[in-house]
C-alpha distance (Angstrom), angle and dihedral (degrees) to the residues before:
residue distance angle dihedral
M1 . . .
K2 3.82 . .
N3 3.80 118.9 .
F4 3.82 118.6 -119.5
T5 3.85 130.8 -165.0
F6 3.70 121.3 -143.7
V7 3.85 144.4 -171.4
I8 3.78 130.0 -160.0
I9 3.80 125.2 -138.0
D10 3.81 112.3 -175.3
D11 3.80 133.0 131.2
N12 3.82 92.3 -145.1
Q13 3.83 109.8 83.3
K14 3.78 94.0 -161.6
N15 3.76 91.4 54.3
R16 3.79 92.2 45.6
L17 3.74 92.6 55.1
K18 3.81 92.8 44.2
T19 3.83 91.3 50.6
K20 3.83 90.2 47.0
A21 3.82 92.4 50.8
T22 3.82 92.6 46.5
A23 3.81 93.7 47.7
E24 3.81 95.2 45.5
S25 3.82 89.2 55.3
F26 3.82 84.3 77.3
P27 3.84 112.1 78.0
N28 3.77 92.6 -146.2
L29 3.78 95.3 54.7
K30 3.85 115.7 84.0
F31 3.76 122.1 -166.8
L32 3.85 118.2 -135.8
A33 3.78 110.2 168.3
M34 3.81 146.8 -40.8
A35 3.78 138.5 -138.7
D36 3.86 137.1 -170.7
N37 3.78 102.5 -147.7
Y38 3.78 145.7 40.1
D39 3.82 99.7 -99.5
D40 3.82 97.1 42.5
G41 3.80 88.6 43.9
L42 3.83 92.5 55.2
D43 3.79 90.5 47.5
V44 3.87 91.7 51.4
V45 3.76 91.6 50.6
L46 3.86 93.3 48.7
E47 3.81 91.0 45.2
Y48 3.81 99.6 47.7
N49 3.84 102.2 24.4
P50 3.82 92.8 -149.2
D51 3.85 126.5 -163.2
V52 3.85 91.3 -132.0
I53 3.80 135.8 30.4
F54 3.81 122.4 -161.5
L55 3.79 100.9 -152.9
E56 3.78 129.0 -171.8
I57 3.83 110.6 -149.8
D58 3.84 102.7 177.8
P59 3.80 103.4 49.2
L60 3.81 126.6 -170.8
D61 3.82 89.0 -137.4
K62 3.83 106.4 56.5
E63 3.84 88.7 -167.4
S64 3.79 87.7 72.0
K65 3.85 86.6 70.2
L66 3.83 91.6 -148.8
S67 3.83 112.8 160.3
L68 3.79 141.5 123.2
T69 3.82 90.7 -73.9
F70 3.77 86.9 75.7
I71 3.82 85.6 77.8
N72 3.76 90.4 55.6
E73 3.83 90.0 55.5
L74 3.80 90.7 54.5
H75 3.81 90.4 60.3
R76 3.79 89.8 61.0
Y77 3.81 91.9 61.7
L78 3.80 109.7 22.8
S79 3.82 130.9 61.4
I80 3.80 90.7 -163.2
I81 3.77 115.7 42.0
P82 3.85 119.5 -149.8
K83 3.78 118.8 -117.1
I84 3.83 107.5 -88.3
F85 3.82 118.2 -138.2
V86 3.82 105.2 -171.6
T87 3.80 115.7 -148.0
T88 3.83 122.0 -169.5
T89 3.78 143.2 138.4
T90 3.87 99.5 -103.9
D91 3.72 140.2 23.3
A92 3.88 92.3 -120.4
L93 3.82 92.2 110.0
C94 3.80 97.6 39.7
L95 3.79 96.0 106.7
D96 3.81 93.2 47.6
A97 3.87 90.5 47.3
L98 3.83 91.5 52.9
K99 3.78 89.4 51.7
Y100 3.80 88.0 57.0
G101 3.83 88.1 59.1
V102 3.83 96.3 -111.4
F103 3.83 114.7 170.0
D104 3.81 96.5 -134.0
Y105 3.83 142.9 -9.4
F106 3.84 122.0 -135.6
I107 3.84 130.5 -172.8
N108 3.82 112.2 -137.7
P109 2.86 127.5 -74.7
V110 3.80 94.6 46.4
E111 3.80 109.7 -129.4
T112 3.78 120.1 -139.0
K113 3.81 95.9 -131.7
E114 3.81 92.6 51.6
L115 3.82 91.8 47.5
R116 3.79 91.0 49.0
K117 3.84 91.3 59.0
T118 3.78 90.4 49.2
V119 3.88 92.5 49.2
F120 3.78 91.1 51.2
R121 3.83 91.2 48.7
L122 3.78 90.4 49.2
D123 3.76 92.3 49.7
K124 3.79 90.7 48.2
E125 3.79 92.1 51.4
V126 3.83 93.2 50.0
N127 3.82 92.5 47.6
T128 3.83 92.1 49.0
L129 3.75 91.5 49.8
N130 3.80 92.5 48.2
T131 3.81 89.6 50.3
I132 3.77 91.4 51.4
V133 3.77 92.8 48.2
A134 3.84 92.5 47.4
A135 3.80 91.6 47.6
S136 3.83 91.0 48.4
Q137 3.81 91.8 50.2
T138 3.85 89.6 48.8
V139 3.77 91.9 50.5
N140 3.83 92.8 46.9
S141 3.83 92.8 47.0
T142 3.80 91.5 49.1
A143 3.82 92.6 46.7
E144 3.82 90.1 52.4
S145 3.80 92.6 49.5
F146 3.77 92.9 50.8
S147 3.78 100.6 33.1
E148 3.81 91.6 120.7
N149 3.77 91.6 59.7
E150 3.73 113.5 44.2
S151 3.75 94.5 -178.5
T152 3.78 90.5 55.6
V153 3.76 91.0 53.7
E154 3.73 92.6 50.9
A155 3.72 92.0 49.2
F156 3.78 93.7 47.6
V157 3.84 99.4 45.6
S158 3.77 114.5 64.0
K159 3.83 117.0 -127.0
P160 3.84 94.1 -128.1
I161 3.81 91.8 59.9
I162 3.80 91.3 49.0
E163 3.75 91.1 49.3
L164 3.82 91.6 48.8
I165 3.78 94.0 51.7
S166 3.83 92.0 46.3
I167 3.77 93.3 51.3
E168 3.79 94.9 45.1
S169 3.81 92.9 45.8
E170 3.79 91.3 51.5
E171 3.85 90.0 50.5
L172 3.78 91.6 49.2
T173 3.78 99.0 45.3
N174 3.79 106.0 35.6
A175 3.81 113.8 111.4
K176 3.75 125.0 -128.9
V177 3.79 114.8 -92.5
L178 3.84 124.5 -156.5
E179 3.78 115.2 -158.2
I180 3.78 119.3 -152.6
E181 3.76 112.7 -158.5
N182 3.77 130.2 -174.2
Q183 3.82 119.3 -112.6
P184 3.78 112.8 -150.6
E185 3.76 96.7 -146.0
L186 3.79 93.3 58.6
T187 3.76 122.6 89.0
K188 3.81 95.5 -141.1
T189 3.79 123.4 70.4
E190 3.73 107.1 -115.5
T191 3.79 142.2 39.4
I192 3.76 131.0 177.1
Q193 3.78 131.3 -121.1
E194 3.76 125.6 173.2
I195 3.82 112.3 -130.7
D196 3.82 98.7 -179.0
E197 3.80 131.3 55.6
P198 3.82 112.9 -58.2
I199 3.75 111.7 -108.0
N200 3.76 129.6 -140.3
K201 3.77 106.7 -39.9
N202 3.78 118.9 -157.4
S203 3.73 97.8 -147.8
D204 3.85 115.3 174.5
N205 3.76 104.9 -14.4
K206 3.78 112.2 82.9
S207 3.78 98.5 -153.1
V208 3.83 114.8 125.7
T209 3.77 121.1 -79.8
F210 3.84 104.0 -137.6
L211 3.73 98.3 169.8
Q212 3.83 115.6 157.8
T213 3.77 117.6 166.0
E214 3.75 125.2 -174.6
N215 3.83 88.2 -109.6
T216 3.79 95.0 54.5
K217 3.81 90.2 46.5
E218 3.78 92.9 52.1
K219 3.76 98.2 47.6
P220 3.88 126.5 21.9
L221 3.74 122.2 -123.3
I222 3.80 114.5 -98.8
I223 3.80 120.9 -155.0
C224 3.80 115.1 -154.1
V225 3.78 115.8 -153.1
K226 3.81 105.6 -162.6
S227 3.80 123.0 -172.9
Y228 3.87 119.9 171.7
G229 3.86 95.0 -35.1
D230 3.76 94.7 -36.2
Y231 3.81 109.3 119.7
R232 3.78 117.5 -163.5
Y233 3.81 118.6 -174.8
I234 3.83 120.5 -153.3
D235 3.74 123.0 -171.8
A236 3.88 106.7 -134.9
N237 3.79 86.8 -140.9
D238 3.84 86.8 70.2
I239 3.79 93.3 58.7
C240 3.81 111.9 102.0
Y241 3.82 97.4 -176.8
L242 3.80 144.3 -29.5
Q243 3.82 123.2 -126.5
A244 3.82 126.8 -161.4
D245 3.76 118.2 -123.4
N246 3.77 107.1 -178.1
N247 3.89 105.4 -76.3
S248 3.82 93.2 -9.5
T249 3.75 134.7 64.6
D250 3.82 130.0 -135.7
I251 3.81 113.9 -141.8
H252 3.83 112.5 -152.5
L253 3.80 116.2 -157.6
N254 3.80 129.3 -158.6
T255 3.81 88.2 -111.7
G256 3.80 88.8 66.3
E257 3.81 91.1 -109.4
M258 3.81 119.0 132.4
I259 3.83 124.7 -151.7
T260 3.78 124.3 -168.5
A261 3.83 121.4 -141.4
F262 3.83 123.4 -171.9
K263 3.77 96.6 -128.7
T264 3.78 128.9 96.8
L265 3.80 123.1 -105.0
K266 3.81 87.4 -113.7
H267 3.79 88.5 61.4
F268 3.77 91.8 55.0
E269 3.79 90.1 46.1
G270 3.78 86.9 59.4
V271 3.86 98.8 47.8
L272 3.79 102.1 34.7
V273 3.78 119.2 76.7
Y274 3.82 135.1 -167.8
P275 3.01 129.0 -11.6
F276 3.83 84.8 38.7
V277 3.82 109.0 83.4
R278 3.78 129.7 175.4
I279 3.84 111.2 -126.8
H280 3.79 102.3 165.0
N281 3.81 140.0 15.2
S282 3.79 86.5 -100.9
Y283 3.83 102.8 36.3
I284 3.83 142.8 61.5
V285 3.86 112.7 -178.0
N286 3.77 131.5 -158.4
T287 3.74 100.6 -130.0
E288 3.82 90.9 -150.7
F289 3.79 86.4 71.7
V290 3.80 98.2 47.5
S291 3.80 109.6 113.2
R292 3.79 100.8 170.4
I293 3.78 139.3 9.4
H294 3.77 118.8 -158.6
T295 3.78 107.7 -168.4
G296 3.80 92.5 -176.2
N297 3.82 92.9 58.0
A298 3.83 91.3 31.6
V299 3.79 94.0 -130.3
C300 3.81 138.1 128.2
H301 3.81 120.3 -147.1
I302 3.78 121.0 -142.0
K303 3.81 117.8 -135.4
N304 3.78 118.3 -101.6
T305 3.83 93.0 2.7
T306 3.76 138.5 81.6
T307 3.83 89.9 -122.9
K308 3.81 117.1 130.6
L309 3.78 119.0 -170.3
P310 3.77 118.2 -159.3
F311 3.78 121.3 -134.6
S312 3.79 125.8 -155.7
K313 3.81 130.9 -135.0
S314 3.80 90.1 -115.1
Y315 3.82 88.6 65.0
K316 3.82 95.5 39.9
E317 3.83 89.7 114.3
N318 3.87 89.0 58.9
I319 3.81 89.6 52.2
D320 3.81 90.6 51.1
A321 3.74 90.6 49.2
I322 3.86 90.9 51.7
I323 3.82 90.6 51.9
T324 3.81 91.1 47.8
T325 3.79 93.4 47.9
I326 3.78 93.1 50.4
A327 3.80 90.8 48.5
S328 3.77 92.0 51.5
G329 3.87 92.0 62.9
N330 3.82 130.6 67.5
Y331 3.73 91.3 -42.5
L332 3.78 139.3 160.4
E333 3.79 121.6 -174.2
I334 3.77 118.5 -160.0
């Protein structure tokens, strides 16, 4: 069984020590460090780069700032995110945690028999991924060696292996798709329904959701607007911003067109990831279309338009994050 390193981030000392003792009872789990608040926890993860993080998301001490948004922060610094084992006192946040892509959810104190199941699942997942990667490398190497003779390659490489790699590659690279389907009882023309797994919902905390996975980088999100057999596909990259309209949301495209979806802005905040950032109770902006940010007037300007979107003080941290993200790219300040 593969060895895994871990850190513990929990404001409750008793729970930290209990989790550490339980985890160290497994010979393939190696303890690295622990922290009791958001900032120290982030520093510990960046310093030690563990395989696993035991993360408390409903702390006793609210000043510790521990929550699911800690996962969002990791995506700003790490290309490969450690497996997250959420630890908390109730199952109230279980659904939200799963939407953030956590590997497992534990009720404190962590029980040995429950952790054992998780460790075996983790080991199985790693072994499966390694097998796929190794098989893919073998197929690619073989194909290169026999590229001059296609029939030889087909004879040498077994069909089951090719099918396995094709299926797994498709599962690993396909982008998320949102399907918007019309509801007859509504007066407007479209509504939205998610047909894939929900992704990384920012529930109550308003800090920015900068979640970029390898999958979303490789292939852009496509939104399907479906109305009575009419399928319309919208590249999420063409969306400039989203505006709340009571219980519906107006989607503004870079073509100047506006599409209405019968879901709240909070719903979109939960299913859309970076570069979509909420800046106001009524607005989510695609940061790729931000041409100017005026902090004095509290407005964002949209590229190639006269549109100005206001941002509120409660989302000031998100505006700061946008400014920082833009400055971290190919950037010249004059």
